[in-house]
C-alpha positions in Angstrom: 194.2 113.2 19.8 194.7 109.5 20.4 197.3 108.9 23.1 200.8 107.4 22.5 199.7 103.9 23.5 197.6 103.9 20.3 195.0 101.6 21.7 191.4 102.5 21.5 188.8 100.9 23.7 185.5 100.2 21.9 182.6 100.0 24.3 179.8 98.2 22.5 176.7 98.8 24.6 173.5 96.7 24.8 170.4 96.4 27.0 171.5 93.2 28.7 169.6 90.0 29.6 169.4 87.4 32.3 171.8 84.6 31.5 169.8 82.0 33.4 166.2 81.6 34.7 167.4 82.2 38.2 168.5 85.7 37.3 165.2 86.9 35.8 163.9 88.5 39.0 167.1 90.5 39.7 167.2 91.6 36.0 163.6 92.7 36.1 164.3 94.6 39.3 167.2 96.4 37.7 165.0 97.3 34.6 162.5 98.7 37.1 165.2 100.9 38.6 165.4 98.9 41.8 161.7 98.3 42.3 161.0 94.6 42.7 158.2 93.3 40.4 155.0 92.0 41.9 154.5 88.2 41.9 152.2 88.5 39.0 154.6 90.6 36.9 157.4 88.2 37.6 155.3 85.2 36.7 154.2 86.7 33.5 157.8 87.5 32.4 159.0 84.0 33.4 156.1 82.6 31.3 157.3 84.6 28.3 160.9 83.4 28.7 159.6 79.8 29.0 157.7 80.2 25.7 161.0 81.0 23.9 163.0 78.2 25.5 163.6 79.4 29.0 165.9 82.3 28.5 166.6 84.9 25.8 169.5 84.4 23.3 170.3 88.1 23.6 173.5 87.7 25.6 174.9 85.2 23.1 173.8 87.4 20.1 175.4 90.6 21.4 178.6 88.7 22.2 178.7 87.5 18.6 178.1 91.1 17.4 181.0 92.4 19.5 183.2 89.7 18.1 182.2 90.5 14.6 183.0 94.2 15.1 186.3 93.3 16.6 187.2 91.1 13.7 186.4 93.8 11.2 188.5 96.4 13.1 191.4 93.9 13.4 191.4 93.4 9.6 191.7 97.2 9.1 194.0 98.2 12.0 195.6 95.1 13.7 196.1 95.6 17.4 194.7 99.2 17.6 191.1 98.5 18.7 190.0 96.5 21.7 186.2 95.8 21.8 184.2 94.8 24.8 180.5 94.5 25.6 178.9 96.7 28.3 175.3 96.2 29.4 172.8 98.6 30.9 170.9 96.1 33.0 173.2 93.0 33.5 176.8 92.1 33.7 179.2 93.1 32.3 178.1 96.6 33.2 179.0 99.7 31.2 181.0 101.2 34.0 182.8 98.0 34.9 184.0 97.6 31.3 185.3 101.1 31.2 187.2 100.5 34.4 188.7 97.3 32.9 189.8 99.3 29.9 191.6 101.8 32.2 193.3 98.9 34.0 194.7 97.8 30.7 196.2 101.2 30.0 193.5 102.3 27.5 193.0 106.1 27.6 190.8 106.6 24.6 187.3 105.3 24.3 184.7 105.0 21.5 181.2 104.1 22.5 178.5 102.5 20.3 175.1 101.2 21.2 173.6 98.2 19.3 170.4 100.1 18.6 170.1 102.3 15.5 167.8 105.0 16.8 168.6 107.6 19.4 166.4 108.4 22.4 167.4 110.3 25.5 165.8 107.7 27.6 167.5 104.7 26.0 170.7 105.4 24.0 171.1 108.7 25.8 171.3 106.9 29.1 173.9 104.5 27.9 176.1 107.4 26.6 175.6 109.5 29.8 176.7 106.6 32.0 179.8 105.9 29.8 180.7 109.6 29.6 180.6 110.0 33.3 182.7 107.0 34.1 185.2 107.8 31.4 185.6 111.4 32.7 186.1 110.1 36.2 189.0 108.0 35.0 190.5 110.8 32.8 189.7 109.0 29.6 189.0 110.8 26.3 185.7 109.6 24.8 183.6 109.9 21.6 180.3 108.2 20.8 178.3 107.1 17.8 174.9 108.5 18.7 172.7 106.9 16.0 172.9 105.0 12.7 169.3 104.7 11.7 169.9 105.9 8.1 173.2 104.2 7.5 173.2 102.8 3.9 174.3 99.4 5.1 171.5 99.1 7.6 168.9 100.2 4.9 170.3 97.7 2.4 170.3 94.8 4.9 166.8 95.5 6.1 165.4 96.0 2.6 167.0 92.7 1.6 165.3 91.0 4.5 162.0 92.5 3.6 162.3 91.0 0.1 163.2 87.6 1.5 160.2 87.8 4.0 157.9 88.5 1.1 159.0 85.4 -0.6 158.3 83.5 2.6 154.6 84.5 2.4 154.3 82.5 -0.8 151.3 82.8 -3.0 149.3 84.7 -0.4 151.9 87.4 -0.3 152.2 87.7 -4.1 148.4 88.0 -4.4 148.2 90.6 -1.7 151.0 92.6 -3.3 149.4 92.4 -6.7 146.1 93.7 -5.3 147.8 96.4 -3.1 146.6 94.5 0.0 150.1 94.1 1.5 151.5 96.3 4.3 155.1 96.7 5.5 155.0 97.5 9.2 158.2 99.0 10.5 158.4 98.7 14.2 160.5 99.6 17.3 160.1 99.4 21.1 157.5 102.0 22.1 158.3 104.9 24.4 156.1 107.0 26.7 154.4 109.7 24.7 155.8 112.4 26.9 159.3 111.6 25.8 158.6 112.4 22.2 156.5 115.4 23.1 159.6 116.9 24.7 161.4 116.8 21.4 163.1 113.4 21.4 164.1 112.4 17.9 163.4 108.6 18.3 160.1 108.5 16.5 161.3 110.7 13.6 164.4 108.5 13.2 162.2 105.4 13.0 160.0 107.0 10.3 163.1 107.9 8.3 164.3 104.3 8.5 160.9 103.2 7.4 160.9 105.5 4.4 164.3 104.4 3.3 163.6 100.6 3.7 160.3 100.8 2.0 161.8 102.7 -0.9 164.7 100.3 -1.2 162.5 97.2 -1.1 160.0 98.6 -3.6 157.0 98.7 -1.3 154.7 101.7 -1.4 152.3 100.8 1.3 154.0 101.0 4.7 153.7 102.5 8.1 155.3 102.7 11.5 154.0 100.6 14.3 155.1 100.3 17.9 155.5 97.2 20.1 156.5 96.0 23.5 155.2 99.0 25.4 155.9 99.2 29.1 153.2 98.3 31.6 152.7 101.7 33.1 149.6 103.9 33.4 150.9 106.7 31.2 150.2 106.7 27.4 152.8 105.1 25.2 153.6 105.7 21.5 151.1 104.1 19.1 149.6 102.6 17.1 150.4 99.3 18.9 151.2 96.5 16.5 148.5 94.2 17.9 145.8 96.9 17.4 147.0 97.4 13.8 146.9 93.7 13.0 143.3 93.5 14.3 142.3 96.5 12.2 143.9 95.5 8.9 141.1 93.3 7.4 138.8 96.3 7.6 141.3 98.2 5.6 141.6 95.5 2.9 145.1 94.5 4.0 145.4 90.7 3.9 149.2 90.2 4.3 151.8 92.0 6.5 155.6 92.0 6.6 156.8 93.3 10.0 160.3 94.8 9.9 161.5 95.4 13.6 164.0 98.0 12.5 164.5 99.2 16.1 166.2 95.9 17.1 169.3 94.2 15.9 169.2 90.9 17.7 166.9 88.0 18.4 165.5 88.5 21.9 162.2 88.4 23.8 160.7 91.4 22.0 161.2 89.5 18.7 160.8 85.9 19.7 157.8 86.3 21.9 156.2 89.7 21.1 156.3 89.1 17.4 156.8 85.4 16.7 154.2 84.3 19.2 151.9 87.1 20.2 151.7 89.2 17.0 151.7 86.0 14.9 148.7 84.7 16.9 146.8 87.9 16.6 147.4 88.1 12.8 146.1 84.5 12.4 143.0 85.3 14.5 142.5 88.3 12.2 142.9 86.4 9.0 146.1 88.3 8.0 149.1 86.4 6.5 152.0 87.4 8.7 155.8 87.2 8.5 158.7 89.2 9.9 162.2 90.0 8.7 165.1 88.0 10.0 167.2 89.7 12.7 170.5 91.2 11.8 172.4 89.5 14.7 176.1 89.2 13.7 175.6 89.8 10.0 179.1 90.5 8.7 178.1 93.5 6.6 176.5 95.2 9.6 179.5 94.5 11.7 181.7 96.0 9.0 179.5 99.1 8.8 179.6 99.5 12.6 183.4 99.1 12.5 183.6 101.9 10.0 181.5 104.1 12.3 183.9 103.3 15.2 186.9 104.3 13.1 185.3 107.6 12.0 184.3 108.3 15.6 187.9 107.6 16.8 189.2 110.3 14.5 187.4 112.8 16.8 189.5 111.8 19.8 
């Protein structure tokens, strides 16, 4: 039951990002759970950031998303919800935001991660950290765990697929007419052992792909994985770059990539897809485009606000 104060803190969680080139090393160390990167690893990451303009726009994009959710909640329930961004790997940290809520007298918390698909090692870690700190402070908490099949998400992604098809021009139309067009639905890869232990992440991405392909009218589609970590253990595949290289031999001459696992423009979109995957596709003779990121799309923010309200009813 929501406390007498009536105010609900909405913790909108995201991965985080360095806000300046000088913070890249500290950020990378945090991502690596306190293990500093080697000189070569750091140089490679800096090179990738420089290729997209020096730094990722993720911090700005997530701040815009939080503002969009706040605006939608304010329209429905003026003064009741207070939204704030909490990051996993950069400031403001998840725990610090919860502490700030407590200082403002907020005793009820709803948590939401800006990633549609649940995995214990990603979204699960966000929720665990938030749950622990909220409990320490005596706060009631409820969480949106996933929204991979939300009708608004499916509709928005399908609309972007259709728009991306138009961007391919005559090459895309010809490929579609000849059944030589592939929709590749992607997300950040995970170690194989995670899914082998029963994690729902891969199944949820496949479900998103089924719904988006159906809504966009494309029958030829598959799941691909991108941005795998650089560790010795096997990661989920097929890797998108490997698929792009193989497509000509499968009589696929155009591809639309829908990175359904991401909601914002950031390095995994602007470098891994727009630069690296685009280059590999060109080298392979495959016409390539991707769907536009959702970012602070008002309809997505409205849908997430609805999920927050529904979750708050559990408090």
